[in-house]
C-alpha positions as CSV (number, residue, x, y, z in Angstrom):
1,M,0.0,-0.1,-0.2
2,G,1.0,3.6,-1.2
3,R,2.1,6.1,1.3
4,A,-0.8,8.3,1.0
5,R,-3.0,5.7,0.6
6,G,-1.9,4.0,3.7
7,L,-2.0,8.2,5.0
8,W,-5.7,8.6,3.4
9,I,-6.9,5.0,5.4
10,A,-5.7,6.8,8.3
11,L,-7.5,9.6,8.1
12,L,-10.5,7.8,7.4
13,A,-10.0,6.5,10.6
14,V,-9.7,9.4,13.0
15,G,-12.6,10.1,11.3
16,A,-14.6,7.9,12.3
17,V,-13.8,7.9,15.4
18,L,-14.5,11.7,16.1
19,G,-18.0,11.4,14.2
20,A,-19.0,9.6,11.1
21,P,-16.9,9.9,8.3
22,T,-17.9,11.7,5.2
23,F,-17.7,9.6,2.0
24,R,-18.4,10.1,-1.6
25,D,-17.6,7.2,-3.2
26,P,-18.6,3.8,-1.2
27,Y,-15.3,1.8,-2.5
28,D,-13.7,4.1,-0.4
29,C,-16.3,4.1,2.6
30,V,-15.6,0.2,2.6
31,E,-11.7,0.0,2.5
32,A,-12.1,2.2,5.5
33,A,-15.0,0.0,7.4
34,Y,-12.3,-2.9,6.3
35,G,-9.6,-1.2,8.0
36,L,-11.4,-0.5,11.3
37,A,-13.0,-4.0,11.7
38,T,-8.8,-5.3,10.4
39,A,-7.9,-3.1,13.5
40,G,-10.9,-4.8,15.9
41,R,-12.5,-1.3,16.2
42,N,-15.9,-3.0,15.8
43,E,-18.9,-0.2,16.4
44,E,-16.7,2.0,14.5
45,A,-16.6,-0.7,11.8
46,T,-20.4,-0.9,11.8
47,K,-20.9,2.9,11.7
48,T,-19.0,2.9,9.0
49,F,-20.5,0.2,7.7
50,E,-23.9,1.5,8.0
51,V,-22.8,4.5,5.8
52,C,-21.9,2.4,2.9
53,A,-24.7,0.7,2.5
54,R,-26.2,3.7,2.2
55,L,-23.5,5.4,0.0
56,G,-24.0,2.2,-1.2
57,E,-28.0,2.7,-2.0
58,Q,-28.0,6.3,-3.0
59,A,-25.5,5.4,-5.9
60,R,-27.6,2.5,-7.5
61,L,-24.5,0.4,-6.8
62,D,-24.8,-3.6,-8.5
63,G,-26.6,-6.2,-6.2
64,G,-23.5,-8.5,-6.0
65,T,-21.4,-5.0,-4.7
66,M,-24.5,-4.7,-2.6
67,A,-25.0,-7.7,-1.2
68,Q,-21.8,-7.7,-0.3
69,I,-22.0,-4.8,1.8
70,Y,-24.8,-5.7,3.5
71,F,-22.9,-9.6,4.6
72,N,-19.7,-7.2,6.0
73,L,-22.4,-5.3,8.0
74,G,-24.4,-8.6,9.0
75,Q,-20.7,-9.6,9.7
76,S,-20.3,-6.1,12.2
77,Y,-23.5,-6.7,13.9
78,M,-22.7,-10.5,14.6
79,Q,-19.7,-9.0,15.8
80,L,-21.0,-6.9,18.3
81,G,-23.8,-9.7,19.1
82,D,-26.9,-7.6,17.5
83,L,-28.1,-10.5,15.8
84,L,-31.4,-9.2,15.2
85,R,-30.2,-6.7,12.6
86,A,-27.6,-8.9,11.9
87,K,-30.3,-11.3,10.9
88,A,-32.1,-8.4,9.2
89,T,-29.0,-7.1,7.2
90,F,-27.7,-10.8,5.6
91,E,-31.9,-11.1,4.7
92,K,-30.9,-7.7,2.3
93,A,-27.9,-9.6,0.9
94,L,-30.1,-12.3,-0.3
95,V,-32.9,-9.9,-1.2
96,V,-30.0,-8.2,-3.6
97,N,-28.0,-11.7,-4.8
98,P,-29.8,-14.9,-4.2
99,R,-27.0,-17.1,-4.6
100,L,-24.7,-15.5,-1.7
101,D,-24.0,-18.7,-0.1
102,Q,-22.2,-16.6,2.9
103,A,-25.3,-14.9,4.0
104,L,-27.1,-17.8,4.3
105,V,-25.0,-19.9,6.2
106,K,-24.5,-16.9,8.5
107,L,-28.4,-17.0,8.3
108,A,-27.9,-20.7,9.7
109,F,-25.7,-19.9,12.3
110,I,-28.4,-17.5,14.0
111,A,-31.0,-19.9,13.7
112,N,-29.0,-22.1,15.6
113,E,-28.1,-20.1,18.2
114,Q,-32.0,-18.8,18.2
115,G,-32.8,-22.4,18.4
116,D,-33.9,-23.1,15.1
117,A,-33.0,-26.5,13.7
118,P,-35.5,-26.5,11.2
119,A,-34.8,-23.6,9.9
120,T,-30.5,-24.2,10.3
121,V,-31.2,-27.8,7.9
122,S,-33.2,-25.1,5.7
123,L,-30.3,-22.3,5.2
124,L,-27.5,-24.6,4.9
125,T,-29.6,-27.1,2.4
126,R,-30.2,-24.1,0.2
127,A,-26.5,-22.8,0.6
128,L,-25.2,-26.2,-0.4
129,A,-27.2,-25.7,-3.3
130,L,-25.5,-23.6,-4.2
131,S,-22.0,-25.2,-4.9
132,P,-21.2,-25.4,-8.8
133,P,-22.1,-28.7,-10.7
134,G,-19.8,-31.1,-10.5
135,Q,-17.8,-30.1,-7.5
136,P,-17.6,-31.0,-4.7
137,R,-19.6,-29.5,-2.2
138,D,-17.9,-27.7,1.3
139,P,-17.2,-30.2,3.7
140,S,-17.2,-27.8,6.6
141,L,-20.9,-26.9,5.8
142,L,-21.7,-31.1,5.0
143,E,-20.8,-31.3,8.5
144,Y,-22.6,-28.3,10.2
145,L,-25.6,-29.9,8.5
146,A,-25.6,-33.4,9.2
147,D,-24.5,-32.5,12.7
148,T,-27.7,-30.3,12.8
149,L,-29.9,-33.4,11.3
150,N,-28.2,-35.8,13.6
151,N,-29.3,-34.2,16.9
152,L,-32.8,-34.3,14.8
153,K,-31.7,-38.0,15.6
154,Q,-32.3,-38.1,11.3
155,F,-29.4,-40.3,12.0
156,A,-29.8,-42.0,8.4
157,K,-29.2,-38.7,6.1
158,A,-26.5,-37.3,9.0
159,V,-24.4,-40.4,8.0
160,E,-24.9,-39.4,4.3
161,L,-23.6,-36.6,4.6
162,Y,-20.8,-36.6,7.2
163,R,-19.6,-39.7,4.1
164,E,-19.6,-36.5,1.6
165,A,-18.0,-34.6,3.9
166,L,-15.6,-37.2,3.9
167,G,-15.2,-38.2,0.5
168,S,-15.3,-34.4,-0.1
169,L,-11.4,-33.9,2.1
170,K,-10.0,-37.0,0.4
171,R,-10.3,-35.7,-3.6
172,A,-8.8,-31.9,-2.3
173,P,-5.7,-31.1,-3.2
174,L,-2.9,-30.7,0.0
175,S,-1.3,-27.3,0.0
């Protein structure tokens, strides 16, 4: 990162401490929010992502970009323990990009935290259905779904998913 760019990000972060920073470009806003989140300044990052979302909406950014901004805002809410706002924000992300599997996984996590196993199963199943054809499905998602089904005493389906997860691991290249 160039020195001038680093200084600009530092100034934006200082602006976030002193009050809501002013941005004209949603991409600069997102970059500043990432910097705050990376530095562990979650409340400031959340406020900045809120600004980013408003800027993106005003600029009418494409669905993929807006979905990612909403996703990051939802992540920020989760970091603050605000699952209700996180859930609503992940749902917004899915409205603009129904194929954002990350948002489905986060919603599944929230449903699981709230004790809603059927919703967890449904959301994880939807996320897994978005896997590219002919590619192995994500073993960690398969295990998460299998664990949930196991808790629901749906043992046969759970075993099937555990086997698929193990098979995916065997086919994955080692790095």
